[in-house]
C-alpha positions in Angstrom: -2.7 -7.3 0.9 -4.2 -7.1 -2.5 -7.3 -8.8 -3.9 -7.3 -10.5 -7.4 -10.0 -11.4 -9.8 -9.9 -12.8 -13.3 -12.1 -11.6 -16.2 -12.5 -13.1 -19.7 -12.2 -10.7 -22.6 -14.1 -11.0 -25.8 -13.6 -10.1 -29.4 -16.2 -7.4 -29.0 -13.9 -5.7 -26.4 -11.3 -4.9 -29.0 -10.7 -1.5 -30.6 -11.6 -0.9 -34.2 -10.9 -4.5 -35.3 -7.3 -4.4 -34.0 -7.7 -7.4 -31.8 -6.5 -5.4 -28.8 -8.8 -4.7 -25.8 -10.0 -1.1 -25.8 -8.9 1.2 -23.0 -12.5 1.8 -22.0 -12.9 -1.9 -21.4 -9.9 -1.9 -19.2 -11.5 0.9 -17.2 -14.7 -1.1 -16.9 -12.7 -4.1 -15.6 -11.4 -1.9 -12.7 -14.9 -0.9 -11.8 -16.1 -4.5 -11.8 -13.1 -5.5 -9.8 -13.9 -2.8 -7.2 -17.5 -4.2 -6.9 -16.1 -7.7 -6.3 -13.5 -6.3 -3.8 -16.2 -4.5 -1.8 -18.2 -7.7 -1.6 -15.1 -9.7 -0.7 -14.3 -7.3 2.1 -17.9 -7.7 3.6 -18.7 -4.0 3.0 -22.3 -3.1 3.0 -23.9 0.3 2.5 -27.3 1.6 1.6 -28.5 1.0 -2.0 -28.4 4.7 -2.8 -24.7 5.0 -1.9 -22.2 4.3 -4.7 -18.4 4.5 -5.1 -17.7 7.3 -7.5 -14.3 8.2 -9.0 -13.3 11.8 -8.5 -10.1 11.3 -10.3 -8.2 8.6 -12.1 -4.6 8.2 -13.3 -3.6 5.5 -15.7 -0.4 4.2 -17.2 -0.4 1.7 -20.0 2.5 -0.7 -20.4 1.4 -3.2 -23.1 -1.6 -4.0 -25.3 -3.9 -6.9 -24.3 -5.2 -9.2 -27.0 -8.9 -10.0 -26.6 -8.1 -13.8 -26.4 -5.9 -13.4 -23.3 -8.3 -12.5 -20.5 -7.3 -10.2 -17.7 -6.3 -10.5 -14.0 -7.0 -7.4 -12.0 -5.3 -6.9 -8.6 -6.8 -4.3 -6.2 -5.0 -2.7 -3.3 -6.2 0.2 -1.2 -3.4 2.7 -0.9 -5.1 5.1 1.6 -8.4 5.7 3.2 -9.8 8.6 5.2 -13.2 9.8 6.2 -13.5 11.8 3.0 -12.6 9.0 0.5 -10.0 6.4 -0.5 -7.4 5.7 -3.1 -6.9 2.3 -4.8 -4.4 0.8 -7.3 -5.7 -1.5 -10.0 -3.0 -3.5 -11.7 -4.2 -5.3 -14.9 -2.2 -8.2 -16.1 -2.6 -10.7 -19.0 -4.3 -13.8 -17.7 -2.3 -15.7 -20.4 1.2 -14.8 -19.5 1.1 -12.4 -16.5 2.5 -9.5 -18.4 1.6 -6.1 -17.0 -0.9 -4.3 -19.2 -1.9 -1.2 -17.2 -2.0 0.5 -13.8 -5.0 2.5 -12.7 -5.2 4.6 -9.6 -8.7 5.6 -8.7 -9.5 8.3 -6.1 -12.9 7.4 -4.8 -15.7 8.9 -2.7 -18.9 7.4 -1.6 -21.8 9.4 -2.9 -25.5 9.2 -1.7 -27.6 9.6 -4.9 -30.8 10.3 -2.9 -29.2 12.9 -0.6 -27.0 14.2 -3.4 -23.9 14.4 -1.1 -20.7 12.5 -0.2 -20.9 10.0 2.6 -18.2 9.9 5.2 -16.4 6.6 5.6 -16.7 5.0 9.0 -13.6 3.7 10.8 -14.9 0.2 10.1 -15.3 0.8 6.4 -11.8 2.3 6.2 -10.4 -0.7 8.1 -12.1 -3.1 5.7 -10.9 -1.2 2.6 -7.3 -1.1 3.9 -7.2 -4.8 4.9 -8.7 -5.8 1.6 -10.4 -8.8 3.1 -7.2 -10.2 4.5 -9.0 -11.0 7.8 -11.6 -12.9 5.8 -9.2 -15.1 3.9 -5.8 -15.3 5.7 -2.9 -16.6 3.6 -2.3 -20.4 3.8 
């Protein structure tokens, strides 16, 4: 099951006065969507532990005008003790057209200890379920 969140986009998000949302803004939207996804799933971790991308792949399908807004769907593809992979599909909030697909390969990193944090069975389960147990379909 995937999690979706909507974000407004602003004229300041556009690239070089083109009116189209900058690729860096799309990347930021995926990071904000992950934070909302984590909260939605009821995941808690120490304040010094952050999700960090170790690799990202992206495919762009269409430009997004700043006036349209964006819907980001998040789905966890896989999770192990060493990290997890997630797909972020960005669509236009105005017409549903697919804008881009990001796949982030994440690790949790403890900034105080300066090392990766293994994911517990419970955290892996919550990431894979995507909060589906918290909000079952109607």
